[in-house]
C-alpha positions, 0 to 999 in steps of 0.5 A: 832146335837141336836137343840131346836125349841120351840112351838109357841106362848106359851111354858113351863113353864121351869126352867131358870138358871137366871129367875126361873119358866119361861113361854115362849112366842115365837113370831116366827113360831113354826116350824123354826127359824127367827132371826136377829143374827145367833149365833154360839152357838144358841140352836135353830141351824143356821137360814139356817137349820131351815127355817119355813113354818108357819107364825108369830103368830098374836097379837090375837093368842098370847093373846088368847094362853097366857090367856088360859095357865095362866088360866090353871096355876091358876087352876093347877100350877105352878105359874110362876115367869116370863113370858119370851119373847124368843123362835125361834128368836128375839122377838122384830122383830115381827111387833106387838111386842109393842101391844103384850107387852101391852096385856101381861102386862094386862094378867099378872096383871089379873092372876099373878100380882107378876110375872115379864115380861121379854124380851130376846133380841139381841138389834138389834131392840131397835133403833125403837121407838115402841120397845124402849117404849115397853121395858121400860114397861116390868120388865126385859129388857134383852139385849145381848152384847157379846163384843164391838169388831165388828169383833168378833161379826161378827164371833160369833153372826153373825148379818144378817144385814150388817149395824149392828154397835155395837157402835150404839147399845151401844148408844141405850142401854144408852138411857134406862137410866138404865132400862136394864139388860145386858146379855153376853155370855163368851166362848172359841173356834176357827173358820177359823179366829182364837181364839174365846176366849172373856174372855181375857183382850183384850175383857173384858176391853173394854166391861167393859167400855161399861157396865160402860157407859150403867149403867144397873140395873144389868149384867148377864154373863153366858157360854154355857149350851147346845149343840151348832150348831158350834162344836169348842166352849167350856165353860168359866170356873167358875173362869173366870166368877167369875173374870169378875163378880167381876170386874162388881160388883167393878164398882158398878153394880150388876152382876151374873154369871151362869156356 
């Protein structure tokens, strides 16, 4: 199985399907994965297979590494379109996340003021006031919502906490008052409990109602792009993604589909 473990605290830049030239910021250790989800499709593999020995990078380590990389990009290129918090797990779980966001915004304004700051998150920490306020300060607050079906989330996204509640997550997404981008993975497959196809009407219709309630600034839908740690998964088709995208757009919300 091929997995990707990203360096820490800065990696790339990489060419993102959805964001352009992206300089990554990884707030997890560089030798393993730490996440509040354990998704069947995660390119970083399963949590239990990649336990890190290193510690989380400190705020100072992130700030210094990011500044040095931005100076190098000023001198040698390329100019980043976006500074993206992603990597080997959930970035908002870092205890200094809010302060690191402040440092990043300062450095962005100093070196590449046209670049956006993005956070790719699974929304498990957005109930924390400091995380919520920090996400209001970034340009692209991108939050995962693969479905509104609790059983499906337990099977596909596999939250680490037994207290995960998707309806509470939706309530917290509403609290952003539109300053949020929803990102949803559509796929097909099977597990021991049966079908994992979330492109069907049974999943799409209630998800769309949640999207209408959240009223995000936009929605990004996508499908599998890399090898997955769980093998019995398959891509959603372009036609299926386009049909879902068009329903979101018909509801008055911008939406893009990546195949």
